[in-house]
C-alpha positions in Angstrom: -23.6 10.7 16.0 -21.6 7.9 14.3 -20.0 4.7 15.5 -16.2 4.6 15.7 -13.3 2.8 17.4 -11.5 4.9 20.0 -8.7 4.1 22.4 -7.7 6.0 25.5 -4.7 3.7 26.4 -2.4 1.3 24.6 -2.4 -2.4 24.9 -4.1 -5.5 23.4 -7.4 -5.6 21.5 -9.3 -5.0 24.7 -8.3 -1.3 24.7 -10.4 -0.7 21.6 -13.7 0.9 22.5 -16.7 0.9 20.1 -18.4 4.3 20.9 -20.7 7.0 19.6 -18.9 10.1 18.4 -20.0 13.5 17.2 -18.6 14.2 13.7 -19.5 17.8 13.0 -18.9 19.9 9.9 -15.6 20.1 7.9 -13.4 23.1 8.5 -11.1 24.8 5.9 -9.2 22.2 3.9 -11.3 19.3 5.3 -13.9 16.9 4.1 -16.5 14.8 5.8 -16.5 11.2 4.4 -19.1 8.5 5.0 -17.0 5.3 4.8 -18.1 2.2 3.0 -14.9 0.2 3.6 -11.7 0.5 5.6 -8.2 -1.1 5.3 -6.7 -3.1 8.1 -2.9 -2.8 8.3 -0.2 -4.1 10.6 0.8 -0.5 11.4 -2.5 -0.3 13.3 -1.3 -2.8 15.7 1.9 -0.8 16.3 -0.2 2.3 17.2 -2.6 0.2 19.4 0.3 -1.4 21.4 2.1 1.9 21.8 5.2 0.8 19.7 4.4 3.9 17.6 3.5 6.6 20.1 0.5 8.9 19.3 -1.5 11.4 21.4 -4.4 9.8 23.3 -7.3 9.5 23.1 -7.3 8.7 19.5 -8.9 6.9 16.6 -7.2 4.1 14.7 -6.7 3.2 11.1 -5.2 5.0 8.1 -6.9 3.6 5.0 -10.4 3.8 3.8 -12.9 4.5 1.0 -16.4 6.1 0.9 -18.4 9.0 -0.3 -17.8 12.7 0.4 -20.8 14.2 2.3 -19.5 17.8 2.7 -16.3 19.9 2.1 -14.8 22.8 3.9 -13.5 26.1 2.6 -10.8 25.9 0.0 -11.5 22.3 -1.0 -12.0 22.1 -4.8 -10.6 18.7 -6.0 -13.5 16.7 -4.4 -17.1 17.6 -3.8 -20.2 16.1 -2.1 -21.2 12.8 -3.8 -17.7 11.9 -5.0 -16.5 8.4 -4.4 -13.0 8.6 -2.8 -10.3 6.6 -1.2 -7.2 7.5 0.9 -4.2 6.2 2.8 -2.2 8.0 5.4 -2.5 10.4 8.3 -4.2 11.1 10.5 -5.4 8.0 12.4 -9.2 7.5 12.5 -10.3 5.3 9.6 -12.1 2.9 12.0 -15.3 4.9 11.9 -18.6 5.2 10.0 -18.2 8.9 9.2 -15.1 11.1 9.8 -13.9 14.6 9.1 -10.4 14.5 7.7 -7.8 16.4 5.6 -9.2 16.6 2.1 -5.8 16.7 0.4 -5.2 13.0 0.8 -8.5 12.0 -0.8 -8.3 10.5 -4.3 -11.3 10.2 -6.6 -12.3 6.6 -7.4 -13.0 5.4 -10.9 -16.4 3.7 -11.3 -14.6 0.5 -12.1 -13.0 0.2 -8.6 -15.3 -0.8 -5.7 -14.9 0.5 -2.2 -13.6 -2.7 -0.8 -10.8 -3.0 -3.4 -9.9 0.7 -3.0 -9.7 0.5 0.8 -7.5 -2.7 0.6 -5.1 -1.5 -2.0 -4.4 2.2 -1.5 -1.4 1.8 0.9 0.2 -0.9 -1.3 -0.6 1.0 -4.5 1.0 4.2 -3.2 4.1 2.1 -2.2 4.5 0.9 -5.8 3.9 4.4 -7.1 6.8 5.8 -5.2 9.0 2.8 -5.9 8.5 2.8 -9.7 8.2 6.5 -10.3 10.0 8.3 -7.5 12.7 6.0 -6.1 13.7 4.7 -9.5 12.0 5.8 -12.7 11.4 2.6 -14.6 11.6 2.6 -18.4 10.0 0.2 -20.9 12.1 -2.8 -21.7 14.0 -2.9 -18.5 14.3 -6.1 -16.4 14.0 -5.7 -12.6 14.1 -7.9 -9.5 11.3 -7.7 -7.0 11.3 -9.7 -3.8 8.1 -11.1 -2.3 6.3 -10.7 -5.6 3.2 -12.6 -4.4 2.4 -10.3 -1.5 0.0 -7.3 -1.5 2.6 -4.8 -2.8 4.2 -7.4 -5.0 1.0 -8.3 -6.9 0.3 -4.7 -7.7 4.0 -4.3 -8.7 3.6 -7.2 -11.1 0.6 -5.6 -12.8 2.2 -2.1 -12.9 5.5 -3.4 -14.4 3.6 -5.3 -17.1 1.6 -2.1 -17.9 4.9 -0.2 -18.2 6.5 -2.8 -20.5 9.0 -3.7 -17.8 10.1 -7.4 -17.3 9.7 -8.1 -13.6 11.6 -11.1 -12.1 9.7 -11.9 -8.9 11.0 -14.0 -6.0 8.5 -16.3 -4.2 8.5 -19.0 -1.6 6.3 -21.6 -3.3 5.1 -22.9 -6.6 1.6 -21.6 -5.8 2.9 -18.1 -5.1 4.9 -18.3 -8.3 1.8 -19.1 -10.3 0.0 -16.2 -8.7 2.8 -13.7 -9.5 2.9 -14.9 -13.1 -0.9 -14.6 -13.4 -0.6 -10.9 -12.3 2.1 -10.0 -14.8 5.5 -11.2 -13.6 7.8 -12.1 -16.5 9.7 -14.7 -14.5 9.6 -16.1 -11.0 12.3 -17.5 -8.8 11.4 -19.9 -6.0 14.0 -19.0 -3.4 13.4 -22.3 -1.6 14.4 -24.3 -4.6 16.5 -22.1 -6.8 19.6 -19.8 -6.5 18.4 -16.3 -6.9 21.7 -14.9 -8.2 22.3 -17.7 -10.7 18.7 -17.4 -12.1 19.0 -13.6 -12.5 22.2 -14.1 -14.4 20.6 -16.7 -16.5 17.5 -14.6 -17.3 19.4 -11.5 -18.0 22.2 -13.2 -20.0 24.7 -12.1 -17.4 23.8 -8.4 -17.6 22.1 -8.4 -14.1 19.4 -5.7 -13.3 19.5 -2.0 -12.8 17.3 -2.0 -9.7 16.3 -4.5 -7.0 13.3 -3.9 -4.8 14.0 -5.7 -1.5 11.4 -5.6 1.3 12.9 -8.7 3.0 16.2 -7.3 4.2 18.8 -9.4 6.0 18.1 -12.7 4.3 18.3 -11.3 0.8 20.4 -8.2 1.0 23.8 -9.6 -0.2 22.1 -11.6 -2.9 20.3 -8.4 -4.0 23.6 -6.7 -4.4 25.0 -9.6 -6.4 22.1 -9.2 -8.8 22.8 -5.5 -9.5 24.5 -4.0 -12.5 27.4 -1.6 -11.6 26.0 1.6 -10.0 22.6 -0.1 -9.8 20.0 0.8 -7.1 
């Protein structure tokens, strides 16, 4: 038996039950993972309240890190003893041990601890698809990234620097600007004190940027468009 959070109805935090669950052996394509850390994300609240429907009863949580205890038939990329992390379906990360699809497990380098891995997987995967799938960044480019001091933004700052990309990050305070710069942003714009479009034109010598990453939306959308080169993304 293992301890886990389960819910049989949706609502406030009071619907979360701390219970004993039988874990069992992994089936084909599955792995059993003993978790050392889990990630807490706002999407968990959406599932708990019912805003995002899911079959009940259910576990909760989509992000975690731990050690593989056993693998099922057909699983070859991880094996017992491997340190792993994951983010994504299905819900159930709020547990000591769980059987789960093995294909979403990623091996952890020795230099990354469980707590860091569990806290960064979702944000890291977001930057991965933004920088490699949505728009393939090239060394020497200058880009605009809104909310550069957030969880996704700080990983984006580091990733951009590693790629040789000049990231212009927007922030809401001097302290957040210093944080973004310390993590690799080439420039920061405090949107509470500076005009975003004017500063981007100044930084780029009027050329604007080929891509803007905007997780804010309504308040920044038009300015994002004004910062783009023709046919930019």
